[in-house]
C-alpha positions in Angstrom: 21.9 -18.1 -8.4 18.4 -17.6 -7.0 18.2 -14.8 -4.4 15.7 -14.2 -1.6 14.1 -10.8 -2.0 11.8 -9.2 0.5 9.7 -6.2 -0.6 7.5 -4.2 1.7 4.5 -2.5 -0.1 4.9 -5.2 -2.7 1.3 -5.5 -3.7 0.9 -2.3 -5.7 2.8 0.4 -7.7 6.5 0.6 -7.5 6.7 -2.4 -5.0 4.7 -4.6 -7.4 6.8 -3.6 -10.4 9.9 -4.3 -8.5 8.7 -7.7 -7.4 7.9 -8.6 -11.0 11.4 -7.6 -12.2 13.1 -9.7 -9.6 10.8 -12.7 -10.2 11.4 -12.5 -13.9 15.1 -12.7 -13.2 14.6 -16.0 -11.3 14.7 -14.7 -7.8 12.4 -15.8 -5.0 10.2 -12.9 -3.8 8.3 -12.3 -0.6 5.6 -9.6 -0.9 4.7 -7.7 2.3 1.7 -5.4 2.8 -1.2 -4.7 5.1 -4.0 -5.9 2.7 -4.0 -9.7 2.2 -6.4 -9.5 -0.7 -4.2 -7.1 -2.6 -1.1 -9.3 -2.1 -3.0 -12.3 -3.3 -4.0 -10.5 -6.5 -0.5 -9.4 -7.3 0.7 -11.0 -10.5 4.2 -12.1 -9.4 4.9 -15.8 -10.4 6.0 -17.9 -7.5 5.9 -15.1 -5.0 5.3 -15.7 -1.3 3.0 -13.3 0.5 2.6 -12.2 4.1 0.1 -9.7 5.3 1.3 -7.5 8.2 1.6 -3.9 9.2 5.4 -3.2 9.2 4.9 0.0 11.1 3.9 -2.1 14.1 6.4 -4.0 16.3 4.3 -7.1 16.6 3.7 -7.1 12.9 7.4 -6.9 12.1 8.1 -9.7 14.6 5.6 -11.9 12.7 7.4 -11.1 9.4 10.8 -11.9 10.9 9.5 -15.3 12.1 8.0 -16.0 8.6 11.2 -15.1 6.9 13.2 -17.3 9.3 10.9 -20.3 8.6 10.4 -19.9 4.9 13.5 -18.1 3.5 16.4 -18.1 5.9 18.8 -15.5 4.6 17.7 -12.3 2.8 19.7 -11.3 -0.2 17.8 -8.1 -1.1 15.5 -6.0 1.2 13.4 -3.4 -0.6 11.4 -0.8 1.4 8.5 0.3 -0.8 5.9 0.6 1.8 4.7 4.2 2.5 2.7 7.1 1.2 1.5 10.6 1.9 -1.1 9.6 4.4 -4.0 10.5 2.1 -5.1 6.8 2.0 -5.0 6.4 5.7 -8.2 6.6 7.8 -9.1 10.2 8.4 -9.7 11.4 12.0 -12.0 14.4 12.7 -10.1 17.1 14.6 -11.3 20.5 15.8 -7.9 21.8 16.9 -5.5 22.6 14.0 -2.5 21.6 16.1 -4.1 18.1 16.6 -4.3 17.9 12.8 -0.6 18.8 12.4 0.4 16.2 15.1 -1.7 13.5 13.4 -0.3 14.3 9.9 3.3 14.2 11.0 2.8 11.1 13.2 1.2 9.2 10.3 3.8 10.2 7.8 6.7 9.2 10.0 5.0 5.9 10.9 4.3 4.8 7.4 7.4 6.1 5.7 10.2 6.0 8.3 9.3 3.6 11.1 8.2 0.9 8.6 11.6 0.9 7.0 13.5 1.1 10.2 11.6 -1.6 12.0 11.8 -4.0 9.1 15.5 -3.4 8.6 16.4 -3.9 12.2 14.3 -7.1 12.4 16.0 -8.6 9.4 19.4 -7.1 9.6 21.1 -10.2 11.0 19.6 -12.3 8.2 21.1 -10.2 5.4 23.4 -12.3 3.1 27.1 -11.6 3.5 28.8 -10.8 1.4 26.4 -9.5 -1.3 23.4 -8.4 0.8 21.5 -5.3 -0.4 19.2 -2.9 1.4 17.2 -0.5 -0.8 15.1 2.4 0.5 12.5 4.4 -1.5 12.7 8.1 -0.7 11.3 10.9 -2.8 12.1 14.0 -4.7 10.2 15.7 -1.9 13.0 14.9 0.5 15.1 17.5 -1.4 12.4 20.0 -2.5 9.6 19.8 0.1 6.1 18.4 -0.2 3.9 21.4 0.6 3.1 20.5 4.2 6.6 19.2 5.1 5.5 16.0 6.9 5.9 13.6 3.9 9.1 15.2 2.8 10.6 15.1 6.3 9.6 11.5 6.8 11.4 10.5 3.5 14.4 12.7 4.2 14.8 10.9 7.6 15.7 7.7 5.7 18.8 9.3 4.3 20.9 9.6 7.4 19.6 6.2 8.6 20.8 4.7 5.3 24.2 6.4 5.6 24.6 5.1 9.1 23.5 1.6 8.0 25.9 1.6 5.1 28.8 2.2 7.5 27.5 -0.3 9.9 27.0 -3.1 7.4 29.8 -2.4 4.9 32.3 -4.7 6.6 29.9 -7.6 6.0 29.9 -6.9 2.3 26.4 -5.4 2.4 25.5 -2.3 0.5 22.7 0.3 1.4 21.3 2.7 -1.1 18.3 5.1 -1.5 16.3 5.8 -4.6 14.4 9.1 -4.8 11.6 9.0 -7.5 9.8 12.0 -8.7 6.3 12.0 -10.2 5.5 8.3 -11.0 2.3 7.5 -12.8 0.1 4.4 -12.3 0.4 4.3 -8.5 -2.1 4.9 -5.7 0.2 7.6 -4.2 -1.9 10.6 -5.2 -5.3 9.0 -4.6 -7.9 11.2 -6.2 -5.8 14.3 -5.8 -4.3 14.4 -9.3 -5.8 16.4 -12.1 -4.6 17.2 -15.6 -3.3 20.6 -14.8 -1.1 19.3 -11.9 0.0 16.4 -14.0 1.2 18.7 -16.8 3.0 20.9 -14.3 4.9 17.9 -12.8 5.8 16.5 -16.3 7.0 20.0 -17.3 9.4 20.0 -14.4 11.3 17.1 -15.8 14.2 17.4 -18.3 12.9 14.4 -20.3 9.4 15.6 -20.8 7.5 12.6 -19.4 6.2 11.2 -16.2 8.1 8.3 -14.6 6.7 4.8 -14.4 7.0 2.1 -11.7 9.2 0.2 -14.2 11.7 3.0 -14.3 12.2 2.8 -10.5 12.1 -1.0 -10.5 14.8 -1.2 -13.1 17.1 1.0 -11.0 16.4 -1.0 -7.8 17.2 -4.2 -9.7 20.5 -2.9 -10.9 21.4 -1.6 -7.4 20.9 -5.2 -6.2 23.1 -6.6 -8.9 26.8 -7.6 -8.6 27.6 -4.7 -11.0 26.6 -2.2 -8.2 28.7 -3.9 -5.6 31.0 -0.9 -4.9 28.1 1.6 -4.7 26.8 2.3 -1.2 25.4 5.1 0.9 24.1 6.9 -2.2 20.8 8.7 -3.0 19.9 7.9 -6.6 17.6 10.4 -8.3 15.1 8.7 -10.6 12.9 11.7 -11.5 13.8 12.7 -15.1 15.9 15.6 -13.8 13.1 17.3 -12.0 15.1 17.4 -8.7 17.4 19.9 -10.4 14.6 22.2 -11.2 13.8 24.4 -14.3 
């Protein structure tokens, strides 16, 4: 049976890989993102696209209207939008506290608020039974991220997901979180990755390799399957064992 799948951040990286996996399985996919040109270039056969900032209330309302008109029910909702804030417009600040406030505000907006607003806007459209809500967290939510802001904004998704799982469980809807580690071939690190850092991150894994967007996409696809119907309110580590440390 064809399912309706909505993926935020669906134009690049993990979101794009996830969209391709669902589309290959015959599902109807809607790609959401802020950059229309990126969405249109995404190689996902038959996908719908809608450009909007899902960290903005009006943007999410527009998404909800589009979903109502073009899709109706939502079988799978995947939250892949987010980042460390490095790719956001930089603001010049003289006061260090202003910089801290900006960093934390940006991270919570792009990682937490995007997921919460989109979920709340589409919550009543989730298929029942069988609906799936899937959040992308990070290994940083367990180990820190250096500055704290990114890690905290991802960790904030965990209690929200647990509350949501309890709230939606009676409707036959599951809610789970996937926490990737170092994933290559994404825009996450921008220009901040060098060979020394890459080698260190790979060495932290138990499997001796970096993750790929496909690794995460495959996990999300399984979590959305009937086989995972009794799995909810879980945080799934997809980081080659790096979360356990060495």
